[in-house]
N, CA, C and O atoms as a printed pandas DataFrame, in Angstrom:
     atom_number atom_name residue_name chain_id  residue_number  x_coord  y_coord  z_coord
0              1         N          UNK        A               1    0.860   -1.136    0.071
1              2        CA          UNK        A               1   -0.008    0.004   -0.081
2              3         C          UNK        A               1    0.897    1.165   -0.042
3              4         O          UNK        A               1    1.833    1.189    0.758
4              5         N          UNK        A               2    0.654    2.183   -0.910
5              6        CA          UNK        A               2    1.398    3.360   -1.011
6              7         C          UNK        A               2    0.791    4.556   -0.144
7              8         O          UNK        A               2   -0.416    4.632    0.090
8              9         N          UNK        A               3    1.581    5.339    0.241
9             10        CA          UNK        A               3    1.039    6.535    1.078
10            11         C          UNK        A               3    0.925    7.725    0.198
11            12         O          UNK        A               3    1.732    7.961   -0.700
12            13         N          UNK        A               4   -0.085    8.456    0.476
13            14        CA          UNK        A               4   -0.375    9.711   -0.380
14            15         C          UNK        A               4    0.709   10.728    0.158
15            16         O          UNK        A               4    0.829   10.911    1.370
16            17         N          UNK        A               5    1.395   11.300   -0.648
17            18        CA          UNK        A               5    2.384   12.375   -0.439
18            19         C          UNK        A               5    1.868   13.707   -0.752
19            20         O          UNK        A               5    1.780   14.064   -1.927
20            21         N          UNK        A               6    1.504   14.504    0.261
21            22        CA          UNK        A               6    1.054   15.918    0.054
22            23         C          UNK        A               6    2.152   16.865    0.378
23            24         O          UNK        A               6    2.654   16.908    1.501
24            25         N          UNK        A               7    2.528   17.632   -0.618
25            26        CA          UNK        A               7    3.702   18.509   -0.396
26            27         C          UNK        A               7    3.347   19.691    0.568
27            28         O          UNK        A               7    2.245   20.239    0.535
28            29         N          UNK        A               8    4.293   20.032    1.382
29            30        CA          UNK        A               8    4.059   21.141    2.368
30            31         C          UNK        A               8    3.773   22.446    1.548
31            32         O          UNK        A               8    2.811   23.179    1.778
32            33         N          UNK        A               9    4.659   22.649    0.619
33            34        CA          UNK        A               9    4.645   23.914   -0.222
34            35         C          UNK        A               9    4.398   23.602   -1.612
35            36         O          UNK        A               9    5.061   22.711   -2.143
36            37         N          UNK        A              10    3.516   24.237   -2.260
37            38        CA          UNK        A              10    3.217   23.974   -3.696
38            39         C          UNK        A              10    3.467   25.095   -4.581
39            40         O          UNK        A              10    2.924   25.145   -5.685
40            41         N          UNK        A              11    4.339   26.093   -4.124
41            42        CA          UNK        A              11    4.574   27.333   -4.960
42            43         C          UNK        A              11    5.320   27.018   -6.235
43            44         O          UNK        A              11    5.129   27.708   -7.236
44            45         N          UNK        A              12    6.114   26.058   -6.235
45            46        CA          UNK        A              12    6.879   25.756   -7.466
46            47         C          UNK        A              12    5.821   25.329   -8.495
47            48         O          UNK        A              12    5.991   25.659   -9.669
48            49         N          UNK        A              13    4.767   24.636   -8.146
49            50        CA          UNK        A              13    3.791   24.179   -9.018
50            51         C          UNK        A              13    2.863   25.286   -9.400
51            52         O          UNK        A              13    2.377   25.330  -10.530
52            53         N          UNK        A              14    2.607   26.175   -8.491
53            54        CA          UNK        A              14    1.673   27.274   -8.641
54            55         C          UNK        A              14    2.123   28.316   -9.702
55            56         O          UNK        A              14    1.355   28.759  -10.557
56            57         N          UNK        A              15    3.445   28.675   -9.579
57            58        CA          UNK        A              15    4.009   29.699  -10.388
58            59         C          UNK        A              15    5.127   29.093  -11.293
59            60         O          UNK        A              15    5.936   28.284  -10.838
60            61         N          UNK        A              16    5.142   29.491  -12.524
61            62        CA          UNK        A              16    6.148   29.099  -13.406
62            63         C          UNK        A              16    7.399   29.771  -13.229
63            64         O          UNK        A              16    7.358   30.695  -12.416
64            65         N          UNK        A              17    8.519   29.543  -13.788
65            66        CA          UNK        A              17    9.852   30.165  -13.497
66            67         C          UNK        A              17    9.851   31.625  -13.839
67            68         O          UNK        A              17   10.431   32.410  -13.090
68            69         N          UNK        A              18    9.239   32.040  -14.918
69            70        CA          UNK        A              18    9.178   33.383  -15.330
70            71         C          UNK        A              18    8.278   34.309  -14.371
71            72         O          UNK        A              18    8.579   35.471  -14.098
72            73         N          UNK        A              19    7.239   33.705  -13.939
73            74        CA          UNK        A              19    6.302   34.375  -13.064
74            75         C          UNK        A              19    7.053   34.627  -11.669
75            76         O          UNK        A              19    7.015   35.688  -11.046
76            77         N          UNK        A              20    7.698   33.539  -11.311
77            78        CA          UNK        A              20    8.456   33.571   -9.892
78            79         C          UNK        A              20    9.562   34.712  -10.040
79            80         O          UNK        A              20    9.740   35.520   -9.128
80            81         N          UNK        A              21   10.272   34.746  -11.184
81            82        CA          UNK        A              21   11.226   35.863  -11.336
82            83         C          UNK        A              21   10.596   37.164  -11.286
83            84         O          UNK        A              21   11.116   38.031  -10.584
84            85         N          UNK        A              22    9.451   37.435  -11.996
85            86        CA          UNK        A              22    8.804   38.694  -11.819
86            87         C          UNK        A              22    8.332   39.041  -10.442
87            88         O          UNK        A              22    8.454   40.197  -10.036
88            89         N          UNK        A              23    7.786   38.083   -9.684
89            90        CA          UNK        A              23    7.371   38.249   -8.347
90            91         C          UNK        A              23    8.527   38.562   -7.363
91            92         O          UNK        A              23    8.435   39.448   -6.514
92            93         N          UNK        A              24    9.543   37.835   -7.517
93            94        CA          UNK        A              24   10.761   38.133   -6.740
94            95         C          UNK        A              24   11.381   39.425   -7.030
95            96         O          UNK        A              24   11.894   40.069   -6.114
96            97         N          UNK        A              25   11.373   39.874   -8.292
97            98        CA          UNK        A              25   11.831   41.156   -8.590
98            99         C          UNK        A              25   11.117   42.279   -8.020
99           100         O          UNK        A              25   11.693   43.278   -7.590
100          101         N          UNK        A              26    9.710   42.095   -8.017
101          102        CA          UNK        A              26    8.795   43.117   -7.376
102          103         C          UNK        A              26    9.152   43.107   -5.874
103          104         O          UNK        A              26    9.286   44.202   -5.329
104          105         N          UNK        A              27    9.300   42.112   -5.236
105          106        CA          UNK        A              27    9.601   42.013   -3.791
106          107         C          UNK        A              27   10.844   42.749   -3.544
107          108         O          UNK        A              27   10.905   43.608   -2.665
108          109         N          UNK        A              28   11.883   42.423   -4.329
109          110        CA          UNK        A              28   13.192   43.109   -4.161
110          111         C          UNK        A              28   13.068   44.629   -4.342
111          112         O          UNK        A              28   13.710   45.365   -3.593
112          113         N          UNK        A              29   12.307   45.116   -5.257
113          114        CA          UNK        A              29   12.123   46.595   -5.492
114          115         C          UNK        A              29   11.542   47.204   -4.268
115          116         O          UNK        A              29   12.016   48.237   -3.795
116          117         N          UNK        A              30   10.430   46.529   -3.694
117          118        CA          UNK        A              30    9.821   47.101   -2.453
118          119         C          UNK        A              30   10.834   47.110   -1.421
119          120         O          UNK        A              30   11.015   48.140   -0.771
120          121         N          UNK        A              31   11.601   45.929   -1.177
121          122        CA          UNK        A              31   12.629   45.937   -0.131
122          123         C          UNK        A              31   13.680   47.008   -0.188
123          124         O          UNK        A              31   14.105   47.541    0.838
124          125         N          UNK        A              32   14.115   47.335   -1.452
125          126        CA          UNK        A              32   15.125   48.323   -1.684
126          127         C          UNK        A              32   14.656   49.716   -1.451
127          128         O          UNK        A              32   15.398   50.610   -1.045
128          129         N          UNK        A              33   13.355   49.866   -1.734
129          130        CA          UNK        A              33   12.703   51.231   -1.417
130          131         C          UNK        A              33   12.694   51.469    0.040
131          132         O          UNK        A              33   12.819   52.603    0.503
132          133         N          UNK        A              34   12.543   50.372    0.795
133          134        CA          UNK        A              34   12.458   50.420    2.272
134          135         C          UNK        A              34   11.201   51.176    2.680
135          136         O          UNK        A              34   11.149   51.815    3.730
136          137         N          UNK        A              35   10.256   51.092    1.877
137          138        CA          UNK        A              35    9.039   51.857    2.131
138          139         C          UNK        A              35    7.866   51.014    2.101
139          140         O          UNK        A              35    6.842   51.410    1.543
140          141         N          UNK        A              36    7.936   49.829    2.684
141          142        CA          UNK        A              36    6.928   48.781    2.400
142          143         C          UNK        A              36    5.842   48.721    3.523
143          144         O          UNK        A              36    5.016   47.808    3.527
144          145         N          UNK        A              37    5.849   49.706    4.481
145          146        CA          UNK        A              37    4.850   49.740    5.471
146          147         C          UNK        A              37    3.562   50.669    4.991
147          148         O          UNK        A              37    2.405   50.261    4.897
148          149         N          UNK        A              38    4.002   51.929    4.725
149          150        CA          UNK        A              38    2.986   52.824    4.201
150          151         C          UNK        A              38    3.438   53.538    2.915
151          152         O          UNK        A              38    3.025   54.667    2.650
152          153         N          UNK        A              39    4.257   52.893    2.151
153          154        CA          UNK        A              39    4.871   53.424    1.046
154          155         C          UNK        A              39    4.012   53.358   -0.295
155          156         O          UNK        A              39    2.847   52.961   -0.270
156          157         N          UNK        A              40    4.630   53.758   -1.437
157          158        CA          UNK        A              40    3.982   53.841   -2.666
158          159         C          UNK        A              40    3.426   52.567   -3.050
159          160         O          UNK        A              40    2.287   52.529   -3.514
160          161         N          UNK        A              41    4.184   51.410   -2.890
161          162        CA          UNK        A              41    3.645   50.118   -3.375
162          163         C          UNK        A              41    2.323   49.759   -2.473
163          164         O          UNK        A              41    1.377   49.184   -3.010
164          165         N          UNK        A              42    2.293   50.055   -1.319
165          166        CA          UNK        A              42    1.086   49.733   -0.561
166          167         C          UNK        A              42   -0.097   50.505   -1.008
167          168         O          UNK        A              42   -1.204   49.974   -1.097
168          169         N          UNK        A              43    0.139   51.859   -1.315
169          170        CA          UNK        A              43   -0.890   52.765   -1.785
170          171         C          UNK        A              43   -1.467   52.278   -3.145
171          172         O          UNK        A              43   -2.671   52.294   -3.400
172          173         N          UNK        A              44   -0.481   51.836   -4.009
173          174        CA          UNK        A              44   -0.950   51.364   -5.277
174          175         C          UNK        A              44   -1.731   50.019   -5.144
175          176         O          UNK        A              44   -2.703   49.818   -5.872
176          177         N          UNK        A              45   -1.347   49.151   -4.283
177          178        CA          UNK        A              45   -2.106   47.936   -4.023
178          179         C          UNK        A              45   -3.415   48.227   -3.485
179          180         O          UNK        A              45   -4.392   47.603   -3.901
180          181         N          UNK        A              46   -3.522   49.119   -2.598
181          182        CA          UNK        A              46   -4.894   49.544   -2.013
182          183         C          UNK        A              46   -5.736   50.050   -3.089
183          184         O          UNK        A              46   -6.883   49.625   -3.226
184          185         N          UNK        A              47   -5.215   50.971   -3.894
185          186        CA          UNK        A              47   -6.110   51.587   -5.028
186          187         C          UNK        A              47   -6.602   50.507   -5.983
187          188         O          UNK        A              47   -7.777   50.511   -6.350
188          189         N          UNK        A              48   -5.730   49.573   -6.401
189          190        CA          UNK        A              48   -6.099   48.514   -7.358
190          191         C          UNK        A              48   -7.016   47.574   -6.762
191          192         O          UNK        A              48   -8.002   47.188   -7.391
192          193         N          UNK        A              49   -6.743   47.152   -5.511
193          194        CA          UNK        A              49   -7.548   46.254   -4.802
194          195         C          UNK        A              49   -9.065   46.735   -4.635
195          196         O          UNK        A              49  -10.040   46.007   -4.822
196          197         N          UNK        A              50   -9.106   48.133   -4.238
197          198        CA          UNK        A              50  -10.424   48.671   -4.112
198          199         C          UNK        A              50  -11.210   48.649   -5.415
199          200         O          UNK        A              50  -12.398   48.333   -5.466
200          201         N          UNK        A              51  -10.429   49.027   -6.532
201          202        CA          UNK        A              51  -11.099   49.057   -7.864
202          203         C          UNK        A              51  -11.616   47.699   -8.241
203          204         O          UNK        A              51  -12.726   47.597   -8.763
204          205         N          UNK        A              52  -10.826   46.600   -7.989
205          206        CA          UNK        A              52  -11.159   45.245   -8.218
206          207         C          UNK        A              52  -12.512   44.929   -7.482
207          208         O          UNK        A              52  -13.445   44.356   -8.046
208          209         N          UNK        A              53  -12.537   45.338   -6.211
209          210        CA          UNK        A              53  -13.692   44.923   -5.389
210          211         C          UNK        A              53  -14.834   45.923   -5.541
211          212         O          UNK        A              53  -15.843   45.697   -4.873
212          213         N          UNK        A              54  -14.814   46.962   -6.303
213          214        CA          UNK        A              54  -15.851   47.815   -6.547
214          215         C          UNK        A              54  -16.035   48.807   -5.334
215          216         O          UNK        A              54  -17.072   49.458   -5.199
216          217         N          UNK        A              55  -14.960   48.887   -4.449
217          218        CA          UNK        A              55  -15.025   49.688   -3.300
218          219         C          UNK        A              55  -14.471   51.071   -3.468
219          220         O          UNK        A              55  -13.702   51.291   -4.404
220          221         N          UNK        A              56  -14.804   52.005   -2.639
221          222        CA          UNK        A              56  -14.158   53.264   -2.711
222          223         C          UNK        A              56  -12.837   53.250   -2.154
223          224         O          UNK        A              56  -11.939   53.909   -2.678
224          225         N          UNK        A              57  -12.644   52.537   -1.113
225          226        CA          UNK        A              57  -11.268   52.324   -0.360
226          227         C          UNK        A              57  -10.944   50.955   -0.098
227          228         O          UNK        A              57  -11.819   50.088   -0.084
228          229         N          UNK        A              58   -9.678   50.701    0.120
229          230        CA          UNK        A              58   -9.085   49.378    0.697
230          231         C          UNK        A              58   -8.073   49.707    1.611
231          232         O          UNK        A              58   -7.452   50.761    1.466
232          233         N          UNK        A              59   -7.827   48.931    2.542
233          234        CA          UNK        A              59   -6.697   49.132    3.541
234          235         C          UNK        A              59   -5.886   47.964    3.610
235          236         O          UNK        A              59   -6.383   46.916    4.023
236          237         N          UNK        A              60   -4.637   48.024    3.235
237          238        CA          UNK        A              60   -3.739   46.838    3.442
238          239         C          UNK        A              60   -3.358   46.659    4.923
239          240         O          UNK        A              60   -3.016   47.615    5.620
240          241         N          UNK        A              61   -3.427   45.477    5.344
241          242        CA          UNK        A              61   -3.070   45.051    6.677
242          243         C          UNK        A              61   -1.889   44.176    6.688
243          244         O          UNK        A              61   -1.525   43.578    5.675
244          245         N          UNK        A              62   -1.222   44.085    7.941
245          246        CA          UNK        A              62    0.026   43.243    7.914
246          247         C          UNK        A              62   -0.306   41.719    8.125
247          248         O          UNK        A              62    0.586   40.884    7.975
248          249         N          UNK        A              63   -1.553   41.362    8.463
249          250        CA          UNK        A              63   -1.811   39.940    8.560
250          251         C          UNK        A              63   -3.300   39.707    8.441
251          252         O          UNK        A              63   -4.059   40.670    8.548
252          253         N          UNK        A              64   -3.757   38.511    8.229
253          254        CA          UNK        A              64   -5.202   38.244    8.221
254          255         C          UNK        A              64   -5.759   38.419    9.731
255          256         O          UNK        A              64   -6.899   38.851    9.897
256          257         N          UNK        A              65   -5.051   38.126   10.671
257          258        CA          UNK        A              65   -5.473   38.317   12.130
258          259         C          UNK        A              65   -5.659   39.760   12.329
259          260         O          UNK        A              65   -6.654   40.106   12.966
260          261         N          UNK        A              66   -4.865   40.643   11.889
261          262        CA          UNK        A              66   -5.049   42.079   12.132
262          263         C          UNK        A              66   -6.366   42.589   11.376
263          264         O          UNK        A              66   -7.120   43.436   11.854
264          265         N          UNK        A              67   -6.541   41.986   10.174
265          266        CA          UNK        A              67   -7.722   42.360    9.368
266          267         C          UNK        A              67   -8.994   41.940   10.139
267          268         O          UNK        A              67   -9.939   42.717   10.279
268          269         N          UNK        A              68   -8.983   40.633   10.655
269          270        CA          UNK        A              68  -10.156   40.189   11.461
270          271         C          UNK        A              68  -10.371   41.098   12.660
271          272         O          UNK        A              68  -11.497   41.509   12.944
272          273         N          UNK        A              69   -9.348   41.391   13.323
273          274        CA          UNK        A              69   -9.515   42.261   14.598
274          275         C          UNK        A              69  -10.074   43.597   14.187
275          276         O          UNK        A              69  -10.904   44.138   14.917
276          277         N          UNK        A              70   -9.672   44.176   13.050
277          278        CA          UNK        A              70  -10.119   45.505   12.569
278          279         C          UNK        A              70  -11.628   45.363   12.248
279          280         O          UNK        A              70  -12.408   46.228   12.645
280          281         N          UNK        A              71  -12.052   44.301   11.542
281          282        CA          UNK        A              71  -13.411   44.103   11.252
282          283         C          UNK        A              71  -14.273   43.989   12.566
283          284         O          UNK        A              71  -15.303   44.653   12.682
284          285         N          UNK        A              72  -13.880   43.223   13.454
285          286        CA          UNK        A              72  -14.654   43.016   14.626
286          287         C          UNK        A              72  -14.734   44.333   15.511
287          288         O          UNK        A              72  -15.713   44.594   16.211
288          289         N          UNK        A              73  -13.654   45.103   15.414
289          290        CA          UNK        A              73  -13.671   46.395   16.196
290          291         C          UNK        A              73  -14.540   47.392   15.387
291          292         O          UNK        A              73  -15.169   48.255   15.999
292          293         N          UNK        A              74  -14.595   47.316   14.150
293          294        CA          UNK        A              74  -15.406   48.174   13.318
294          295         C          UNK        A              74  -16.909   47.835   13.590
295          296         O          UNK        A              74  -17.750   48.733   13.547
296          297         N          UNK        A              75  -17.221   46.637   13.849
297          298        CA          UNK        A              75  -18.577   46.204   14.195
298          299         C          UNK        A              75  -18.935   46.330   15.557
299          300         O          UNK        A              75  -20.034   45.951   15.963
300          301         N          UNK        A              76  -17.936   46.924   16.409
301          302        CA          UNK        A              76  -18.149   47.135   17.837
302          303         C          UNK        A              76  -18.401   45.896   18.586
303          304         O          UNK        A              76  -19.201   45.895   19.522
304          305         N          UNK        A              77  -17.709   44.756   18.197
305          306        CA          UNK        A              77  -17.888   43.501   18.912
306          307         C          UNK        A              77  -16.663   43.391   19.926
307          308         O          UNK        A              77  -15.491   43.533   19.578
308          309         N          UNK        A              78  -17.086   43.120   21.228
309          310        CA          UNK        A              78  -16.057   43.104   22.227
310          311         C          UNK        A              78  -16.643   42.326   23.421
311          312         O          UNK        A              78  -17.402   41.369   23.265
312          313         N          UNK        A              79  -16.266   42.770   24.569
313          314        CA          UNK        A              79  -16.546   42.101   25.847
314          315         C          UNK        A              79  -18.093   42.033   25.944
315          316         O          UNK        A              79  -18.810   43.005   25.705
316          317         N          UNK        A              80  -18.561   40.792   26.319
317          318        CA          UNK        A              80  -19.949   40.538   26.434
318          319         C          UNK        A              80  -20.680   39.976   25.213
319          320         O          UNK        A              80  -21.828   39.534   25.258
320          321         N          UNK        A              81  -19.878   40.035   24.066
321          322        CA          UNK        A              81  -20.340   39.508   22.829
322          323         C          UNK        A              81  -19.981   38.044   22.602
323          324         O          UNK        A              81  -19.027   37.569   23.216
324          325         N          UNK        A              82  -20.667   37.330   21.784
325          326        CA          UNK        A              82  -20.339   36.046   21.390
326          327         C          UNK        A              82  -20.215   35.972   19.842
327          328         O          UNK        A              82  -21.038   36.550   19.131
328          329         N          UNK        A              83  -19.266   35.318   19.365
329          330        CA          UNK        A              83  -18.982   35.176   17.851
330          331         C          UNK        A              83  -19.012   33.672   17.556
331          332         O          UNK        A              83  -18.229   32.889   18.094
332          333         N          UNK        A              84  -19.896   33.327   16.730
333          334        CA          UNK        A              84  -20.103   31.883   16.352
334          335         C          UNK        A              84  -19.174   31.705   15.035
335          336         O          UNK        A              84  -19.144   32.485   14.083
336          337         N          UNK        A              85  -18.425   30.517   15.180
337          338        CA          UNK        A              85  -17.595   30.208   13.988
338          339         C          UNK        A              85  -17.331   28.704   14.061
339          340         O          UNK        A              85  -17.685   28.031   15.030
340          341         N          UNK        A              86  -16.707   28.214   13.023
341          342        CA          UNK        A              86  -16.485   26.832   12.938
342          343         C          UNK        A              86  -15.108   26.429   13.522
343          344         O          UNK        A              86  -14.150   27.194   13.408
344          345         N          UNK        A              87  -15.000   25.219   14.154
345          346        CA          UNK        A              87  -13.760   24.835   14.770
346          347         C          UNK        A              87  -12.691   24.450   13.817
347          348         O          UNK        A              87  -11.531   24.478   14.229
348          349         N          UNK        A              88  -12.939   24.091   12.584
349          350        CA          UNK        A              88  -12.084   23.730   11.658
350          351         C          UNK        A              88  -11.548   24.894   10.686
351          352         O          UNK        A              88  -11.465   24.765    9.464
352          353         N          UNK        A              89  -11.222   25.964   11.352
353          354        CA          UNK        A              89  -10.714   27.230   10.655
354          355         C          UNK        A              89   -9.353   27.409   11.200
355          356         O          UNK        A              89   -8.927   26.710   12.119
356          357         N          UNK        A              90   -8.628   28.409   10.595
357          358        CA          UNK        A              90   -7.337   28.708   11.010
358          359         C          UNK        A              90   -7.426   29.358   12.386
359          360         O          UNK        A              90   -8.386   30.052   12.719
360          361         N          UNK        A              91   -6.327   29.087   13.211
361          362        CA          UNK        A              91   -6.524   29.591   14.646
362          363         C          UNK        A              91   -6.747   31.105   14.695
363          364         O          UNK        A              91   -7.309   31.594   15.674
364          365         N          UNK        A              92   -6.319   31.881   13.654
365          366        CA          UNK        A              92   -6.494   33.435   13.781
366          367         C          UNK        A              92   -7.918   33.719   13.882
367          368         O          UNK        A              92   -8.242   34.739   14.490
368          369         N          UNK        A              93   -8.904   32.904   13.332
369          370        CA          UNK        A              93  -10.264   33.194   13.443
370          371         C          UNK        A              93  -10.723   33.356   14.917
371          372         O          UNK        A              93  -11.361   34.332   15.312
372          373         N          UNK        A              94  -10.354   32.341   15.674
373          374        CA          UNK        A              94  -10.795   32.279   17.096
374          375         C          UNK        A              94   -9.914   33.329   17.836
375          376         O          UNK        A              94  -10.389   33.965   18.777
376          377         N          UNK        A              95   -8.659   33.508   17.425
377          378        CA          UNK        A              95   -7.772   34.410   18.084
378          379         C          UNK        A              95   -8.239   35.871   18.088
379          380         O          UNK        A              95   -8.167   36.607   19.072
380          381         N          UNK        A              96   -8.705   36.201   16.937
381          382        CA          UNK        A              96   -9.185   37.612   16.710
382          383         C          UNK        A              96  -10.372   37.848   17.585
383          384         O          UNK        A              96  -10.469   38.928   18.170
384          385         N          UNK        A              97  -11.258   36.948   17.717
385          386        CA          UNK        A              97  -12.435   37.009   18.550
386          387         C          UNK        A              97  -11.969   37.341   19.969
387          388         O          UNK        A              97  -12.431   38.283   20.613
388          389         N          UNK        A              98  -10.983   36.469   20.434
389          390        CA          UNK        A              98  -10.449   36.566   21.838
390          391         C          UNK        A              98   -9.725   37.917   21.990
391          392         O          UNK        A              98   -9.738   38.512   23.068
392          393         N          UNK        A              99   -9.113   38.381   20.936
393          394        CA          UNK        A              99   -8.242   39.633   21.127
394          395         C          UNK        A              99   -9.119   40.868   21.375
395          396         O          UNK        A              99   -8.667   41.839   21.982
396          397         N          UNK        A             100  -10.387   40.829   20.898
397          398        CA          UNK        A             100  -11.277   41.954   21.044
398          399         C          UNK        A             100  -12.088   41.707   22.409
399          400         O          UNK        A             100  -12.904   42.547   22.787
400          401         N          UNK        A             101  -11.863   40.635   23.074
401          402        CA          UNK        A             101  -12.544   40.356   24.250
402          403         C          UNK        A             101  -13.947   39.732   24.210
403          404         O          UNK        A             101  -14.693   39.758   25.189
404          405         N          UNK        A             102  -14.268   39.179   23.058
405          406        CA          UNK        A             102  -15.510   38.540   22.859
406          407         C          UNK        A             102  -15.319   37.043   23.110
407          408         O          UNK        A             102  -14.203   36.527   23.179
408          409         N          UNK        A             103  -16.483   36.364   23.242
409          410        CA          UNK        A             103  -16.370   34.803   23.606
410          411         C          UNK        A             103  -16.466   34.120   22.093
411          412         O          UNK        A             103  -17.254   34.534   21.242
412          413         N          UNK        A             104  -15.668   33.156   21.911
413          414        CA          UNK        A             104  -15.716   32.280   20.789
414          415         C          UNK        A             104  -16.599   31.163   21.041
415          416         O          UNK        A             104  -16.480   30.458   22.043
416          417         N          UNK        A             105  -17.583   30.967   20.054
417          418        CA          UNK        A             105  -18.638   29.827   20.209
418          419         C          UNK        A             105  -18.442   28.912   18.921
419          420         O          UNK        A             105  -18.718   29.341   17.801
420          421         N          UNK        A             106  -17.984   27.712   19.127
421          422        CA          UNK        A             106  -17.780   26.857   17.975
422          423         C          UNK        A             106  -19.015   26.058   17.670
423          424         O          UNK        A             106  -19.658   25.531   18.578
424          425         N          UNK        A             107  -19.354   25.961   16.417
425          426        CA          UNK        A             107  -20.544   25.202   15.943
426          427         C          UNK        A             107  -20.168   24.273   14.884
427          428         O          UNK        A             107  -19.284   24.573   14.081
428          429         N          UNK        A             108  -20.818   23.111   14.836
429          430        CA          UNK        A             108  -20.574   22.203   13.714
430          431         C          UNK        A             108  -21.562   22.515   12.534
431          432         O          UNK        A             108  -22.703   22.930   12.740
432          433         N          UNK        A             109  -21.058   22.292   11.316
433          434        CA          UNK        A             109  -21.964   22.604   10.112
434          435         C          UNK        A             109  -22.112   21.376    9.394
435          436         O          UNK        A             109  -21.371   20.432    9.669
436          437         N          UNK        A             110  -23.020   21.278    8.469
437          438        CA          UNK        A             110  -23.296   20.120    7.633
438          439         C          UNK        A             110  -22.534   20.342    6.357
439          440         O          UNK        A             110  -22.585   19.507    5.454
């Protein structure tokens, strides 16, 4: 009986050699600018992403966790509130709820 081998990283399969070169060159450009927190590249990304989404604005965040926390805070969710989510999600889902002081309630789904 053979075992199924699932690769930890599939990036080599996802991007061809030329696309990887283009992506790495763009990352290098941003790193050399040293302006990757609130710089030109982030502003361009936010404008393009907002346009794709049909939104007036978009805000780049440093992580998905930070984005989830910002959403919960914008919805004024905090102490005394409960947030229902599934247990088979990434840990950041529950962590964000905990970070704003709300209670995580796990539910099963069909």
